[in-house]
Every structure is written in structure tokens, then in C-alpha cells.
N, CA and C atoms as an extended XYZ file, in Angstrom:
189
Properties=species:S:1:pos:R:3:atomname:S:1:resname:S:1:resid:I:1 pbc="F F F"
N         0.473      -29.402       -8.405 N   MET     1
C         0.698      -27.999       -8.090 CA  MET     1
C         1.533      -27.390       -9.216 C   MET     1
N         1.111      -26.241       -9.707 N   SER     2
C         1.829      -25.584      -10.792 CA  SER     2
C         3.104      -24.927      -10.265 C   SER     2
N         3.990      -24.562      -11.173 N   ASP     3
C         5.226      -23.879      -10.784 CA  ASP     3
C         4.913      -22.580      -10.045 C   ASP     3
N         3.907      -21.869      -10.513 N   LYS     4
C         3.528      -20.607       -9.877 CA  LYS     4
C         3.066      -20.850       -8.443 C   LYS     4
N         2.291      -21.899       -8.234 N   ASP     5
C         1.830      -22.237       -6.884 CA  ASP     5
C         2.999      -22.644       -5.986 C   ASP     5
N         3.940      -23.393       -6.554 N   THR     6
C         5.112      -23.815       -5.797 CA  THR     6
C         5.939      -22.611       -5.368 C   THR     6
N         6.157      -21.676       -6.287 N   ILE     7
C         6.906      -20.454       -5.978 CA  ILE     7
C         6.196      -19.671       -4.892 C   ILE     7
N         4.900      -19.520       -5.025 N   ARG     8
C         4.125      -18.781       -4.032 CA  ARG     8
C         4.215      -19.436       -2.652 C   ARG     8
N         4.127      -20.763       -2.600 N   GLN     9
C         4.206      -21.483       -1.332 CA  GLN     9
C         5.586      -21.320       -0.700 C   GLN     9
N         6.636      -21.447       -1.498 N   ARG    10
C         7.999      -21.291       -0.966 CA  ARG    10
C         8.225      -19.881       -0.448 C   ARG    10
N         7.716      -18.895       -1.157 N   THR    11
C         7.865      -17.507       -0.731 CA  THR    11
C         7.096      -17.268        0.556 C   THR    11
N         5.894      -17.822        0.658 N   PHE    12
C         5.101      -17.684        1.873 CA  PHE    12
C         5.830      -18.296        3.067 C   PHE    12
N         6.397      -19.481        2.880 N   GLU    13
C         7.122      -20.146        3.965 CA  GLU    13
C         8.337      -19.325        4.402 C   GLU    13
N         9.076      -18.786        3.438 N   ALA    14
C        10.239      -17.956        3.771 CA  ALA    14
C         9.814      -16.693        4.517 C   ALA    14
N         8.742      -16.075        4.059 N   ALA    15
C         8.245      -14.859        4.717 CA  ALA    15
C         7.811      -15.165        6.147 C   ALA    15
N         7.184      -16.302        6.346 N   HIS    16
C         6.742      -16.689        7.682 CA  HIS    16
C         7.936      -16.900        8.618 C   HIS    16
N         8.970      -17.554        8.120 N   LEU    17
C        10.166      -17.770        8.940 CA  LEU    17
C        10.833      -16.443        9.298 C   LEU    17
N        10.875      -15.519        8.354 N   GLN    18
C        11.445      -14.198        8.631 CA  GLN    18
C        10.618      -13.462        9.685 C   GLN    18
N         9.307      -13.581        9.608 N   LEU    19
C         8.424      -12.949       10.585 CA  LEU    19
C         8.687      -13.511       11.982 C   LEU    19
N         8.819      -14.822       12.082 N   ILE    20
C         9.104      -15.460       13.369 CA  ILE    20
C        10.432      -14.945       13.920 C   ILE    20
N        11.401      -14.734       13.049 N   ALA    21
C        12.728      -14.269       13.469 CA  ALA    21
C        12.748      -12.774       13.787 C   ALA    21
N        11.609      -12.111       13.607 N   GLY    22
C        11.540      -10.683       13.909 CA  GLY    22
C        12.063       -9.797       12.794 C   GLY    22
N        12.176      -10.342       11.586 N   ASN    23
C        12.674       -9.590       10.440 CA  ASN    23
C        11.738       -9.824        9.247 C   ASN    23
N        10.530       -9.270        9.320 N   PRO    24
C         9.550       -9.567        8.264 CA  PRO    24
C         9.974       -9.022        6.897 C   PRO    24
N         9.592       -9.759        5.861 N   LEU    25
C         9.869       -9.325        4.496 CA  LEU    25
C         8.856       -8.270        4.073 C   LEU    25
N         9.316       -7.297        3.276 N   ASP    26
C         8.380       -6.343        2.703 CA  ASP    26
C         8.032       -6.803        1.289 C   ASP    26
N         7.175       -6.060        0.615 N   ALA    27
C         6.708       -6.456       -0.720 CA  ALA    27
C         7.864       -6.551       -1.710 C   ALA    27
N         8.843       -5.658       -1.589 N   GLU    28
C        10.001       -5.682       -2.485 CA  GLU    28
C        10.833       -6.947       -2.278 C   GLU    28
N        11.005       -7.350       -1.021 N   ASP    29
C        11.745       -8.582       -0.719 CA  ASP    29
C        11.025       -9.796       -1.304 C   ASP    29
N         9.731       -9.853       -1.102 N   ILE    30
C         8.951      -10.984       -1.614 CA  ILE    30
C         9.051      -11.059       -3.127 C   ILE    30
N         8.941       -9.920       -3.800 N   ALA    31
C         9.051       -9.894       -5.260 CA  ALA    31
C        10.430      -10.380       -5.709 C   ALA    31
N        11.476      -10.002       -4.968 N   MET    32
C        12.828      -10.425       -5.314 CA  MET    32
C        12.949      -11.951       -5.228 C   MET    32
N        12.470      -12.546       -4.128 N   PHE    33
C        12.566      -13.993       -3.991 CA  PHE    33
C        11.706      -14.736       -5.006 C   PHE    33
N        10.558      -14.176       -5.353 N   GLU    34
C         9.738      -14.783       -6.408 CA  GLU    34
C        10.478      -14.744       -7.740 C   GLU    34
N        11.201      -13.651       -8.007 N   MET    35
C        11.989      -13.543       -9.231 CA  MET    35
C        13.084      -14.612       -9.242 C   MET    35
N        13.776      -14.786       -8.103 N   PHE    36
C        14.822      -15.803       -8.031 CA  PHE    36
C        14.262      -17.169       -8.393 C   PHE    36
N        13.114      -17.506       -7.823 N   ASP    37
C        12.506      -18.812       -8.102 CA  ASP    37
C        12.026      -18.905       -9.540 C   ASP    37
N        11.331      -17.886       -9.992 N   ARG    38
C        10.752      -17.888      -11.339 CA  ARG    38
C        11.840      -18.021      -12.409 C   ARG    38
N        12.951      -17.306      -12.192 N   GLU    39
C        14.021      -17.296      -13.191 CA  GLU    39
C        15.116      -18.317      -12.897 C   GLU    39
N        14.909      -19.104      -11.829 N   ASP    40
C        15.808      -20.202      -11.466 CA  ASP    40
C        17.260      -19.738      -11.302 C   ASP    40
N        17.437      -18.670      -10.525 N   TRP    41
C        18.781      -18.149      -10.255 CA  TRP    41
C        19.543      -19.124       -9.370 C   TRP    41
N        20.831      -19.251       -9.617 N   SER    42
C        21.678      -20.081       -8.751 CA  SER    42
C        21.837      -19.384       -7.395 C   SER    42
N        22.219      -20.172       -6.389 N   PHE    43
C        22.440      -19.614       -5.068 CA  PHE    43
C        23.517      -18.521       -5.124 C   PHE    43
N        24.576      -18.777       -5.872 N   GLU    44
C        25.670      -17.811       -5.969 CA  GLU    44
C        25.195      -16.491       -6.587 C   GLU    44
N        24.374      -16.578       -7.621 N   ARG    45
C        23.855      -15.367       -8.266 CA  ARG    45
C        22.921      -14.609       -7.325 C   ARG    45
N        22.080      -15.343       -6.599 N   GLN    46
C        21.189      -14.709       -5.625 CA  GLN    46
C        21.997      -13.980       -4.556 C   GLN    46
N        23.011      -14.643       -4.031 N   ARG    47
C        23.845      -14.060       -2.984 CA  ARG    47
C        24.535      -12.791       -3.482 C   ARG    47
N        25.103      -12.840       -4.684 N   ALA    48
C        25.779      -11.674       -5.248 CA  ALA    48
C        24.803      -10.510       -5.418 C   ALA    48
N        23.609      -10.804       -5.888 N   TYR    49
C        22.593       -9.766       -6.084 CA  TYR    49
C        22.219       -9.113       -4.751 C   TYR    49
N        21.993       -9.931       -3.732 N   ILE    50
C        21.612       -9.409       -2.414 CA  ILE    50
C        22.755       -8.591       -1.814 C   ILE    50
N        23.988       -9.083       -1.927 N   LEU    51
C        25.128       -8.334       -1.399 CA  LEU    51
C        25.299       -6.999       -2.123 C   LEU    51
N        25.119       -6.984       -3.436 N   ASP    52
C        25.205       -5.723       -4.187 CA  ASP    52
C        24.144       -4.737       -3.717 C   ASP    52
N        22.932       -5.219       -3.501 N   ARG    53
C        21.859       -4.339       -3.011 CA  ARG    53
C        22.171       -3.811       -1.616 C   ARG    53
N        22.726       -4.677       -0.758 N   ALA    54
C        23.072       -4.249        0.595 CA  ALA    54
C        24.173       -3.190        0.572 C   ALA    54
N        25.169       -3.391       -0.275 N   ARG    55
C        26.261       -2.406       -0.404 CA  ARG    55
C        25.723       -1.074       -0.904 C   ARG    55
N        24.850       -1.122       -1.890 N   ALA    56
C        24.274        0.116       -2.440 CA  ALA    56
C        23.453        0.833       -1.380 C   ALA    56
N        22.677        0.097       -0.604 N   ALA    57
C        21.867        0.701        0.449 CA  ALA    57
C        22.762        1.321        1.521 C   ALA    57
N        23.848        0.625        1.870 N   ALA    58
C        24.765        1.143        2.889 CA  ALA    58
C        25.447        2.423        2.410 C   ALA    58
N        25.791        2.473        1.128 N   SER    59
C        26.462        3.670        0.620 CA  SER    59
C        25.510        4.863        0.568 C   SER    59
N        24.219        4.601        0.389 N   ARG    60
C        23.229        5.681        0.376 CA  ARG    60
C        23.014        6.254        1.778 C   ARG    60
N        23.197        5.409        2.792 N   THR    61
C        22.984        5.862        4.170 CA  THR    61
C        24.281        6.302        4.829 C   THR    61
N        25.408        6.204        4.104 N   GLY    62
C        26.679        6.652        4.637 CA  GLY    62
C        27.344        5.697        5.600 C   GLY    62
N        26.943        4.445        5.578 N   GLU    63
C        27.543        3.452        6.496 CA  GLU    63
C        28.814        2.890        5.920 C   GLU    63
């Protein structure tokens, strides 16, 4: 299995788990996780990126 196939399979599995949990991923989320895998981001870097995006989204909605 190529790296691209592995990334696609991992992303599919994550998306499926999110769907089961009632929080399906959208296309932007899937692209983000594929980027993390493709560029081999550390867990800490991924977490910081997601938290920054969440903070930015919250500030746009006034939360």
C-alpha cells in the first residue's frame, strides 16, 4: 500500500468514527487531517493548529 493509500485509509477511518459519534467531518476537516499525515506533523503541532483554528472561529462568532 502506498503512502497516499495509507493516508486515505486513515482519514476514512477517522471520518467514520466521527460520523458514528454524531460529529461528521466536512471536506475542510478531511483535507486538514490528510495534510497532517502527508506532512508528518507531530501531535503537538496538530493540536496547536486545531486549537488556534477553534479560537479564531470562536472570536468570529463572539463566543
